[in-house]
C-alpha positions in Angstrom: -1.7 -3.8 2.1 -0.6 -5.9 -0.9 2.4 -7.9 -1.9 4.2 -6.9 -4.9 7.2 -7.2 -6.8 9.4 -8.3 -3.9 6.9 -11.4 -3.3 7.6 -12.5 -6.7 11.2 -11.9 -6.9 11.4 -14.2 -3.8 9.6 -16.7 -5.0 11.5 -16.9 -8.6 14.7 -17.2 -6.5 13.2 -20.1 -4.4 11.8 -21.9 -7.4 15.3 -21.3 -9.2 13.2 -20.1 -12.3 15.2 -17.0 -12.7 14.5 -16.6 -16.2 11.1 -18.3 -16.7 7.8 -16.3 -16.7 5.8 -16.7 -13.4 2.0 -15.8 -13.0 1.2 -15.0 -9.3 -2.4 -14.9 -8.1 -3.0 -13.5 -4.6 -6.7 -13.0 -3.5 -7.1 -11.2 -0.3 -9.8 -10.0 2.1 -9.7 -7.7 4.9 -12.1 -6.3 7.8 -12.0 -2.7 8.8 -13.4 -1.4 12.4 -13.3 2.3 13.1 -13.5 4.2 16.6 -16.7 3.7 18.6 -16.6 7.3 19.5 -19.3 9.0 17.0 -17.1 12.6 17.6 -14.0 10.7 16.4 -15.4 8.8 13.6 -18.6 8.8 11.3 -17.6 5.2 10.1 -18.5 2.2 11.8 -17.0 -0.9 10.2 -16.0 -2.1 6.7 -15.0 -4.9 4.6 -12.7 -5.5 1.5 -12.1 -8.1 -0.7 -9.7 -8.2 -4.0 -7.3 -9.8 -6.3 -3.7 -9.1 -7.1 -2.4 -10.6 -10.5 1.2 -10.3 -11.9 3.0 -12.0 -14.8 6.6 -11.3 -15.5 10.6 -12.5 -15.0 13.7 -10.6 -13.7 13.1 -8.5 -16.7 9.8 -7.2 -16.6 6.5 -7.4 -14.5 3.0 -6.5 -15.4 0.7 -6.0 -12.4 -3.0 -5.5 -11.9 -5.0 -5.3 -8.4 -8.9 -4.9 -8.1 -10.1 -3.9 -4.8 -14.0 -3.7 -3.6 -14.3 -1.7 -0.4 -18.0 -1.3 1.3 -18.1 0.8 4.4 -21.0 1.4 6.8 -21.8 4.4 8.9 -22.8 4.9 12.4 -26.0 6.9 11.1 -28.2 4.4 10.0 -29.5 6.6 7.6 -26.4 7.3 5.6 -25.9 5.1 2.5 -22.6 2.8 2.7 -19.6 3.9 0.9 -19.1 1.4 -2.0 -15.7 2.0 -3.8 -13.7 0.2 -6.3 -9.9 0.4 -7.0 -8.1 -0.6 -9.9 -4.3 -0.6 -10.2 -2.4 -1.6 -13.5 1.6 -1.2 -13.4 4.4 -2.3 -15.8 8.0 -2.6 -14.4 11.4 -3.0 -16.6 14.6 -4.4 -14.6 17.9 -4.5 -15.4 20.9 -6.2 -13.7 20.9 -2.8 -11.4 18.4 -0.8 -12.2 14.4 -0.7 -12.1 11.7 1.7 -13.8 7.7 1.7 -13.0 5.1 3.0 -14.6 1.4 2.7 -13.5 -2.2 3.9 -12.9 -4.3 3.6 -9.9 -8.1 4.6 -10.7 -10.7 4.9 -7.9 -14.6 4.8 -8.7 -16.4 5.7 -5.4 -20.2 6.8 -4.2 -18.2 9.0 -1.8 -18.9 12.5 -3.0 -16.1 14.3 -0.9 -13.3 13.8 -3.6 -15.1 11.7 -5.8 -13.5 9.4 -8.3 -10.0 9.9 -9.1 -6.7 8.7 -10.7 -3.2 8.5 -9.5 -0.4 8.4 -11.7 2.8 6.2 -10.6 6.3 6.5 -11.5 9.1 4.8 -9.5 12.9 4.8 -10.3 15.5 2.4 -8.5 18.5 0.8 -8.2 19.5 -2.7 -6.7 23.2 -3.5 -5.4 24.1 -6.8 -4.2 27.1 -7.3 -2.1 27.5 -11.3 -2.0 24.0 -12.5 -0.5 23.2 -9.2 0.7 21.3 -6.8 -1.2 20.7 -2.9 -0.9 17.8 -1.3 -2.9 17.3 2.5 -3.4 14.0 4.0 -5.0 12.5 7.2 -5.7 8.5 7.0 -5.8 6.4 9.6 -7.5 2.5 10.2 -7.2 0.6 12.5 -8.8 -3.5 12.4 -7.7 -6.2 14.2 -9.5 -9.8 14.2 -8.3 -11.8 16.6 -10.8 -15.1 16.7 -8.8 -14.0 17.1 -5.0 -14.4 19.4 -2.4 -11.3 21.2 -0.7 -11.2 21.5 3.0 -13.1 25.0 2.9 -16.1 22.8 1.3 -15.3 24.6 -2.2 -16.0 22.4 -5.0 -12.9 22.4 -7.3 -10.2 20.0 -8.9 -8.0 18.4 -6.2 -4.2 17.9 -7.4 -1.7 16.5 -5.0 2.0 15.6 -5.7 3.4 12.9 -3.5 7.6 11.9 -3.4 8.5 9.1 -1.3 12.3 8.2 -1.4 13.2 4.7 0.1 16.0 2.5 1.0 15.9 -1.1 1.6 18.7 -3.7 2.9 18.1 -7.4 3.0 20.6 -9.2 4.9 21.5 -13.0 4.8 22.1 -14.1 8.2 22.4 -18.0 7.5 21.1 -20.4 5.1 17.8 -20.6 6.9 17.5 -16.6 8.0 17.4 -13.5 6.3 16.4 -10.1 7.4 14.6 -7.1 5.3 14.7 -3.6 6.6 12.7 -0.9 5.0 12.8 2.6 5.5 10.6 5.3 3.5 9.7 9.3 3.8 7.0 10.8 2.5 6.3 14.5 1.2 2.6 15.2 -0.1 2.4 18.6 -1.8 -1.0 20.1 -2.7 -2.1 23.6 -3.2 -5.7 22.6 -3.0 -5.7 22.5 0.7 -5.2 25.0 3.5 -2.1 23.4 4.5 0.2 22.8 1.5 2.7 20.5 2.5 2.8 17.0 4.7 5.5 14.9 5.8 5.5 11.2 7.1 7.9 8.2 7.4 7.5 4.3 7.6 9.8 1.6 8.8 9.3 -1.9 8.4 11.4 -5.0 9.2 10.9 -8.6 8.0 12.4 -11.5 9.5 12.4 -14.9 7.2 13.2 -18.5 8.8 12.8 -21.3 6.8 8.9 -21.6 6.1 8.0 -18.6 8.2 8.1 -14.8 8.1 7.1 -12.2 10.4 6.7 -8.3 9.6 6.6 -5.5 12.0 6.0 -1.8 10.8 5.4 1.6 12.2 4.7 5.3 10.6 4.6 8.6 11.8 4.2 12.2 11.1 1.1 13.5 8.9 0.0 12.1 5.6 -3.7 13.4 3.6 -5.0 11.7 0.6 -1.7 10.0 0.3 -0.4 7.0 -1.6 1.2 3.7 -0.2 2.2 -0.2 -1.1 3.8 1.3 -4.3 0.6 2.4 -5.5 -1.9 -0.1 -4.8 -3.1 1.9 -1.5 -4.6 5.2 -2.3 -6.4 7.3 0.6 -8.9 9.5 -1.1 -10.2 11.3 1.9 -9.1 14.4 3.8 -8.5 12.4 6.9 -4.9 13.0 8.4 -3.0 10.1 9.0 -0.9 10.6 12.0 0.6 7.3 13.1 -0.1 3.6 13.1 1.5 0.0 13.4 1.2 -3.6 12.3 2.2 -7.1 12.2 2.1 -9.8 9.7 3.0 -13.5 10.0 3.3 -15.6 7.1 3.8 -19.2 6.0 5.2 -21.1 2.8 3.6 -24.4 2.4 5.8 -24.7 -0.6 7.8 -22.0 -2.5 4.8 -20.5 -4.4 2.1 -21.2 -2.0 2.0 -18.6 0.8 -0.7 -17.7 3.5 -0.5 -14.7 5.5 -2.5 -13.0 8.4 -2.0 -9.5 9.7 -3.4 -7.0 11.9 -2.7 -3.0 12.0 -4.0 -0.1 13.8 -4.1 3.4 12.3 -4.4 6.9 14.3 -6.1 9.2 12.4 -8.0 12.6 12.5 -11.1 12.5 10.8 -12.0 15.6 8.4 -14.1 18.0 10.4 -13.7 16.2 13.8 -11.9 17.9 16.5 -10.6 14.9 18.1 -8.1 12.2 17.0 -9.5 8.6 16.3 -8.4 5.3 15.2 -9.0 2.2 13.1 -8.0 -1.4 12.8 -7.5 -3.7 9.8 -7.6 -7.4 10.0 -6.0 -8.8 6.7 -6.0 -12.5 5.1 -3.8 -13.2 2.1 -3.2 -16.2 0.1 -0.3 -16.4 -3.0 0.2 -19.0 -5.3 2.7 -18.4 -8.2 3.0 -20.8 -11.3 
């Protein structure tokens, strides 16, 4: 759900400070609403708040992110799920290539998978053709939950490998307008669930016009205990994500001050449920760079 290095590079280019260190702070808050049917979702609603921090230039980028989540269940006797997510990453950049190393740690009261760690490795290439940009990346994630339960309710270590190749094309239309298309595929493999392989895809398109931008995204396929947003989001559940869509609208007050609101709907099959449900997320972010 977070804006990451793309936002920093955009800020650097718009301010003209291509070789100066830039610090970015991005506080965010979200509201979660789950399916009203108890047969489709045991969760009722939730809230999340966090802070993203980055420091770097076009040669390197250091990132940290912290998020606090609190989810209420429909059954009033069930204690709320309280979770802390920590992400730290360091990226190296050359004229055409980049490498990212990172770690995402989860501390949660949920005993289904329990606490866990996701190791992040991304390698990619950037190519410019005039004012147009092509990017290729291969994201690799390895998640480990040492005290989890598998989908047969057997207590054991749960380990998953995710490979995500992606392609991004950013087209300059005119001096005021740019369009960016992002396409990614996901393969999640594990020997610890009954089904070993899950495949999914995601398509995003962002249109920038003067001080505004609008983003639309869609995903499909199946993903379980997967990773999104460059490692900032880890789904530490055995729920299966099936499809979803979202929109985001943002406004640049200045090149370094950005406000954005977003809304997305996710369709999924909750673990042990016999019917598909859905949940929605309303998100508010503010970005300030200096």
